[in-house]
C-alpha positions as CSV (number, residue, x, y, z in Angstrom):
1,X,-85.0,29.0,-34.6
2,X,-84.1,31.5,-31.9
3,X,-80.8,33.2,-31.8
4,X,-79.7,31.6,-28.8
5,X,-80.1,28.2,-30.2
6,X,-78.2,29.1,-33.3
7,X,-75.2,30.3,-31.3
8,X,-75.1,27.0,-29.4
9,X,-74.7,25.0,-32.7
10,X,-71.5,26.9,-33.6
11,X,-68.3,24.8,-33.7
12,X,-65.3,25.8,-31.9
13,X,-61.8,24.8,-32.9
14,X,-58.6,24.7,-31.0
15,X,-55.7,27.0,-31.5
16,X,-53.6,23.8,-32.6
17,X,-56.1,22.6,-35.0
18,X,-56.3,26.2,-36.6
19,X,-52.4,26.3,-36.8
20,X,-52.2,22.8,-38.4
21,X,-54.5,23.8,-41.0
22,X,-52.6,27.1,-41.7
23,X,-49.5,25.3,-41.9
24,X,-50.9,22.8,-44.3
25,X,-52.1,25.9,-46.6
26,X,-48.7,27.6,-46.3
27,X,-46.1,24.8,-46.3
28,X,-47.7,22.6,-48.9
29,X,-49.1,25.5,-51.1
30,X,-52.4,23.9,-51.0
31,X,-55.6,26.0,-51.8
32,X,-57.6,27.5,-49.0
33,X,-60.7,25.7,-50.3
34,X,-59.2,22.3,-50.6
35,X,-57.9,22.3,-47.0
36,X,-61.2,23.9,-45.8
37,X,-63.3,21.2,-47.6
38,X,-61.1,18.3,-46.5
39,X,-61.6,19.4,-42.7
40,X,-65.2,20.6,-43.0
41,X,-64.5,24.0,-42.1
42,X,-65.5,27.4,-44.0
43,X,-63.3,28.9,-46.5
44,X,-63.8,32.3,-44.8
45,X,-62.8,31.0,-41.4
46,X,-59.6,29.4,-42.7
47,X,-58.8,32.8,-44.4
48,X,-59.1,34.6,-41.0
49,X,-57.2,31.9,-39.4
50,X,-54.4,32.5,-42.0
51,X,-54.3,36.3,-41.5
52,X,-53.9,35.7,-37.7
53,X,-51.4,32.8,-38.1
54,X,-49.1,35.0,-40.4
55,X,-49.3,38.1,-38.1
56,X,-48.5,35.8,-35.0
57,X,-45.7,33.6,-36.7
58,X,-44.0,36.8,-38.3
59,X,-44.3,36.6,-41.9
60,X,-46.9,37.6,-44.4
61,X,-47.5,36.4,-48.0
62,X,-44.7,38.5,-49.1
63,X,-42.1,36.9,-46.8
64,X,-43.3,33.2,-47.0
65,X,-42.0,31.2,-50.0
66,X,-44.3,28.4,-51.3
67,X,-42.9,24.9,-52.2
68,X,-43.0,26.0,-55.9
69,X,-41.1,29.2,-55.2
70,X,-38.4,27.4,-53.2
71,X,-37.8,24.8,-55.8
72,X,-37.5,27.8,-58.5
73,X,-35.2,29.5,-56.1
74,X,-33.0,26.5,-55.8
75,X,-33.1,26.0,-59.4
76,X,-32.0,29.6,-60.0
77,X,-29.2,29.4,-57.6
78,X,-27.8,26.4,-59.3
79,X,-28.1,28.1,-62.6
80,X,-26.2,31.2,-61.2
81,X,-23.4,29.1,-59.7
82,X,-23.0,27.2,-63.2
83,X,-23.1,30.6,-65.2
84,X,-20.5,32.1,-62.9
85,X,-18.2,29.0,-63.2
86,X,-18.6,29.3,-67.0
87,X,-17.8,32.9,-67.0
88,X,-14.8,32.4,-65.0
89,X,-13.6,29.7,-67.3
90,X,-14.0,32.0,-70.4
91,X,-12.2,34.9,-68.8
92,X,-9.3,32.7,-68.0
93,X,-9.3,31.2,-71.7
94,X,-9.6,34.7,-73.1
95,X,-6.7,35.6,-71.0
96,X,-4.6,32.8,-72.2
97,X,-5.3,33.2,-75.8
98,X,-4.6,37.1,-75.5
99,X,-1.1,36.2,-74.2
100,X,-0.3,33.7,-76.9
101,X,2.1,35.0,-79.6
102,X,0.6,34.9,-83.1
């Protein structure tokens, strides 16, 4: 097979299609290999698209939170609020008992 016939068989994908696959990987924390296989594209191609997508859309792997990380963050924020409320209550109780004559 000549090189010119090989280049003709190469598929091209729209920017919208590439962005959609990238969002699926990022937003739903899906493995690259799973998304690539589902859409019949190469893992390496999807990895390159992800690098470009993150560069273009501001935010790399360090700034994007996965769905699991977002859930964990919400849980920790809730726990933090509860602990602060308990600490405030205990502070008031300690103050009350410190004032009470013995």
